[in-house]
C-alpha positions, 0 to 999 in steps of 0.5 A: 442220849435222846438227842443221839437217838432223835438225830440218828432218827432224822438222819435215817429218815432224811436219807429214805426220802431222798432215795425215795425222790431218787427212785421217783425220778430216775427210777424208770430210767433204772428198770429200764437199763437193767431189763437192757442187760438182762432180758427174760423169754416165757411162752404165752398164750394171748387172749386179747390184743388191742391197740389202746394209748396211754395217758400222762396227764397231770391234775392241771392237763400237762401231758401227752398220750403214749401209743402202746399195744395191750396184750392180755394173755391167759398166762402171762398177765398184762402185758404192753408194747411201747417200743416203736409203736405209734398212732400210725402202727398200733393196730396193725401191730395189735392185729399181728396177734392171734387170739389163742395162739402161743408166743415167745415174749421177752420181758425184763427180769427188773420189771417181772421182779418188781411186777407187783409193786409197780402193780399199785402205780399201774404200771405193766410190764413192757415187752422187749420182744415177741415171736410166734412160738 
């Protein structure tokens, strides 16, 4: 009887490890695909917008930088724009946001639902669209 319980425990642990590995490698793609089909729009007041770059370098120095625009809002938290942002246009995109003004910002439902657990990993919801509101 004890060996059956132990066997079930090992099987369950193996499944959990496989799911964790799959989520690690494919999680971003799954979230992005879901977000694409499930947009959510909010009215956000901009506190600050600035061009920045996020590093994907490992401890061994392998990786790259991704250009982005950081949006800090008074009522929607910290958000980033990465889609179509380059080193050449990041400052110009950031300068289109006026401090204290309201914008209709579209985010993905999965990114919002998983915001708290993903923030532990340093992930910030990505803006899918915006317009002055």
